[in-house]
C-alpha positions as CSV (number, residue, x, y, z in Angstrom):
1,M,0.0,0.0,0.0
2,D,2.9,2.4,0.7
3,Q,4.0,2.2,-2.9
4,L,0.5,2.6,-4.2
5,E,-0.5,5.6,-2.0
6,Q,1.4,7.9,-4.4
7,V,-1.3,7.5,-7.1
8,S,-3.6,10.4,-6.5
9,S,-6.8,8.9,-7.7
10,L,-6.3,5.7,-5.7
11,R,-8.0,5.0,-2.4
12,F,-8.2,2.0,-0.1
13,Q,-11.2,0.6,1.9
14,R,-11.0,-2.2,4.4
15,M,-12.8,-5.4,3.3
16,F,-12.3,-9.2,3.4
17,G,-9.6,-8.8,6.1
18,G,-7.6,-6.7,3.6
19,F,-8.2,-3.6,1.5
20,G,-10.3,-2.9,-1.6
21,L,-8.6,-0.8,-4.2
22,Y,-10.6,2.0,-5.8
23,S,-9.8,4.5,-8.6
24,E,-12.3,7.2,-7.8
25,E,-15.5,5.2,-7.4
26,R,-14.4,2.1,-9.4
27,F,-13.5,-1.0,-7.4
28,F,-10.8,-2.8,-9.3
29,G,-8.5,-4.7,-6.9
30,I,-7.9,-6.3,-3.6
31,I,-4.9,-6.5,-1.3
32,H,-5.2,-9.5,1.0
33,Q,-2.5,-11.3,3.0
34,R,0.3,-9.3,1.2
35,R,-1.1,-10.4,-2.2
36,L,-2.5,-8.3,-5.0
37,Y,-5.6,-9.3,-7.0
38,F,-7.1,-7.5,-10.0
39,R,-10.6,-7.7,-11.3
40,T,-10.4,-9.6,-14.6
41,P,-13.0,-9.1,-17.3
42,D,-13.8,-12.0,-19.6
43,E,-11.3,-10.7,-22.3
44,T,-8.3,-11.0,-19.9
45,R,-9.3,-13.7,-17.5
46,R,-7.9,-16.5,-19.7
47,A,-4.4,-14.9,-19.6
48,Y,-4.5,-15.0,-15.8
49,E,-5.6,-18.6,-15.8
50,K,-3.0,-19.6,-18.4
51,A,-0.3,-18.0,-16.3
52,G,-1.4,-20.1,-13.3
53,M,-2.7,-17.2,-11.3
54,S,-5.0,-18.1,-8.4
55,V,-8.6,-16.8,-7.9
56,F,-9.2,-14.6,-4.8
57,Q,-10.4,-16.8,-1.9
58,P,-10.7,-15.0,1.4
59,S,-12.0,-18.1,3.1
60,A,-12.5,-21.8,2.4
61,K,-16.2,-21.2,1.7
62,Q,-15.9,-18.0,-0.4
63,S,-14.2,-17.1,-3.6
64,L,-14.5,-14.2,-6.0
65,K,-13.9,-15.7,-9.4
66,S,-13.5,-12.4,-11.2
67,Y,-10.5,-11.5,-9.1
68,Y,-7.1,-13.1,-9.9
69,E,-3.8,-12.8,-8.2
70,V,-1.1,-10.6,-9.8
71,Q,2.4,-12.1,-9.6
72,S,5.6,-10.9,-11.1
73,G,6.9,-13.2,-13.9
């Protein structure tokens, strides 16, 4: 979060035991347990899956399948 706070239109909101990322009013990402997840539309989701990125799962009973982990290659 420290690195991202420099982006002027970015704000954080507590959720799922982590933080939701917003650009103005648009919710686009999650920071949870020191991992970054982005919302993935249908057009890009396959690339995340192909790269082996995991879906956001804040608990064993819950997962948000439109949010995938971002990892450096």
